[in-house]
C-alpha positions in Angstrom: 0.0 0.0 0.0 2.8 2.3 0.9 4.5 1.6 -2.4 1.3 2.5 -4.3 1.0 5.8 -2.5 4.6 6.7 -3.3 4.2 5.8 -7.0 0.9 7.8 -7.2 2.6 10.8 -5.5 5.5 10.7 -7.9 3.1 10.4 -10.9 1.0 13.3 -9.7 4.1 15.6 -9.3 5.3 14.7 -12.8 1.9 15.3 -14.3 1.7 18.7 -12.6 5.2 19.6 -13.9 4.3 18.5 -17.4 1.1 20.6 -17.3 3.1 23.7 -16.1 5.6 23.2 -18.9 2.8 23.0 -21.5 1.2 26.2 -20.2 4.6 28.0 -20.0 5.7 27.3 -23.6 3.2 29.7 -25.4 4.1 32.5 -22.9 7.8 32.0 -23.5 7.3 32.1 -27.2 5.5 35.4 -26.9 8.5 37.0 -25.1 11.2 35.3 -27.2 9.9 35.9 -30.7 10.7 39.4 -32.1 7.8 41.9 -32.5 6.6 42.7 -36.0 8.1 45.9 -37.3 5.8 49.0 -37.2 4.6 49.7 -40.7 5.3 53.3 -41.7 3.1 55.0 -44.3 4.6 57.9 -46.3 3.0 60.6 -48.4 4.7 61.5 -51.7 6.3 64.9 -50.9 6.0 67.8 -53.4 7.7 71.1 -53.5 5.3 74.0 -53.4 5.0 76.4 -56.3 6.5 74.2 -59.0 4.2 75.3 -61.8 4.7 78.7 -63.3 1.1 79.5 -64.5 2.6 81.7 -67.3 1.8 81.3 -71.0 -1.1 80.7 -73.3 -4.4 79.9 -71.7 -6.5 77.1 -73.1 -10.3 77.0 -73.0 -10.2 73.3 -72.6 -10.6 70.7 -69.8 -8.1 68.0 -69.0 -8.6 64.6 -67.5 -5.6 62.9 -65.9 -6.0 59.1 -65.8 -4.3 56.7 -63.4 -1.5 55.1 -65.3 -1.4 51.4 -66.0 1.6 49.5 -64.6 2.9 46.1 -63.7 1.5 43.9 -60.9 4.4 44.7 -58.5 4.1 48.5 -58.8 0.3 48.4 -58.7 0.3 48.5 -54.9 1.4 50.7 -52.0 4.8 49.0 -51.7 7.9 51.3 -51.9 9.8 49.4 -54.6 13.6 48.9 -54.7 16.1 47.1 -56.9 18.9 46.3 -54.5 21.0 44.7 -57.3 20.6 43.8 -60.9 17.1 42.8 -62.0 15.9 41.8 -58.6 13.0 43.9 -57.4 11.6 43.9 -53.8 10.3 46.6 -51.4 11.6 48.5 -48.4 10.7 46.6 -45.3 8.3 48.2 -42.8 7.4 51.1 -45.2 4.7 51.8 -47.7 3.1 54.6 -49.6 -0.2 56.2 -48.3 -1.9 55.1 -51.6 -1.1 52.8 -54.5 1.7 54.0 -56.7 -0.5 54.7 -59.8 -2.8 56.9 -57.7 0.2 58.8 -56.2 1.5 59.6 -59.7 -1.9 60.6 -61.1 -2.6 62.9 -58.1 0.8 64.5 -58.3 0.2 65.3 -62.0 -3.2 66.7 -61.2 -1.7 68.9 -58.6 0.8 70.3 -61.0 -1.8 71.1 -63.7 -4.2 72.7 -61.3 -1.5 74.8 -59.8 -0.5 76.0 -63.2 -4.1 77.0 -64.1 -3.9 77.2 -67.9 -6.5 74.5 -68.4 -10.1 75.6 -67.7 -10.6 72.5 -65.5 -8.5 69.5 -64.4 -10.2 66.3 -63.3 -9.3 62.7 -62.6 -10.7 59.5 -64.1 -12.5 59.0 -60.8 -14.5 62.2 -61.2 -16.4 60.9 -64.3 -16.5 64.5 -65.7 -16.5 65.6 -69.3 -13.0 66.6 -70.6 -11.6 67.7 -74.0 -8.2 66.1 -73.6 -7.0 63.1 -71.6 -3.6 62.4 -70.3 -2.9 58.7 -69.7 0.0 56.3 -70.1 2.0 53.4 -68.8 4.2 53.6 -65.7 7.2 51.3 -66.3 9.3 52.2 -63.3 8.8 53.9 -60.0 11.5 52.5 -57.7 14.8 53.0 -56.0 17.8 51.4 -57.9 21.1 50.7 -56.2 24.5 50.1 -57.7 26.6 49.1 -54.7 26.2 51.9 -52.2 25.0 54.4 -54.7 21.2 54.7 -55.1 18.8 56.7 -57.2 15.1 56.9 -57.8 14.1 56.0 -61.4 10.7 56.9 -62.9 9.8 55.8 -66.5 6.4 57.0 -67.8 5.2 56.5 -71.4 2.6 59.3 -71.7 -0.2 59.9 -74.2 -2.4 62.9 -74.9 -5.8 61.7 -76.3 -8.6 63.7 -77.9 -11.6 62.4 -76.0 -14.1 63.2 -78.8 -12.7 60.4 -81.1 -10.2 58.7 -78.8 -7.4 59.7 -81.2 -3.9 59.8 -79.8 -2.7 63.4 -80.4 0.9 62.7 -79.4 3.0 60.5 -77.1 6.3 60.7 -75.3 8.5 58.6 -73.0 9.8 60.3 -69.8 12.8 59.0 -67.9 13.6 60.8 -64.7 16.4 60.0 -62.2 17.1 61.5 -58.8 20.0 60.5 -56.5 19.2 59.2 -53.1 21.2 61.4 -50.7 21.5 59.2 -47.6 20.6 55.8 -46.2 17.5 56.7 -44.1 14.0 56.0 -45.3 13.2 59.7 -45.1 16.0 60.4 -47.6 14.6 57.7 -49.9 11.1 59.2 -49.8 12.5 62.7 -50.3 14.2 61.5 -53.5 10.9 60.0 -54.7 9.3 63.3 -54.2 12.0 65.3 -56.1 11.9 62.8 -59.0 8.1 63.1 -59.1 8.4 66.9 -59.2 10.7 66.6 -62.2 8.3 64.3 -64.0 5.3 66.6 -63.3 7.2 69.7 -64.5 8.5 68.0 -67.7 5.0 66.6 -68.5 3.5 70.0 -67.9 5.9 71.7 -70.3 5.4 69.0 -72.9 1.6 69.1 -72.7 1.4 72.8 -73.3 3.9 72.7 -76.1 1.8 70.1 -77.8 -1.4 72.0 -77.2 0.1 75.2 -78.7 1.1 73.3 -81.8 -2.0 71.1 -82.1 -4.9 72.1 -84.4 -7.3 71.1 -81.6 -8.1 74.4 -79.8 
């Protein structure tokens, strides 16, 4: 009888220890595993007063359409090519909106600030427009060659007569902006400066084409 009680006591102690160990493992895992990084969302910065607003006025309305792009860029990821043809995204960071929306809104901002079109709308507004600006966004990423990085934006733009959907003219834009530093803030700043350059070049090109075009 004594032996049975001793065996039972030992069995009970071992069972309690096993139960305590089972309950402890999830708690230990919670403290040992690293926490997920905080996801930072960034607005696309823009320098104020980029558009001049000088030159010939056009009694026409412009619609700016969200550009088409590849599956990887059609998201809010901040894309980067760390080496060669490999493309990925900066960890723990994203844009406040999908990339095509960011680019479209930056162009709309530039044309509205300039003020030479009678009205400027987006494809989401569903408003009548005389001219449409659309295109294909081929690149919108940071590209690194060793320690040297730059932002690359490639945009194949088209001006379209909305009355008959005729392409008035087209042009490819290739903008590059050095990344002056290693921090994410410096990367985002370079994206903003590159987008400013793209918007300014596209503004100049659009009004040059409108001045030369028979569509008035």
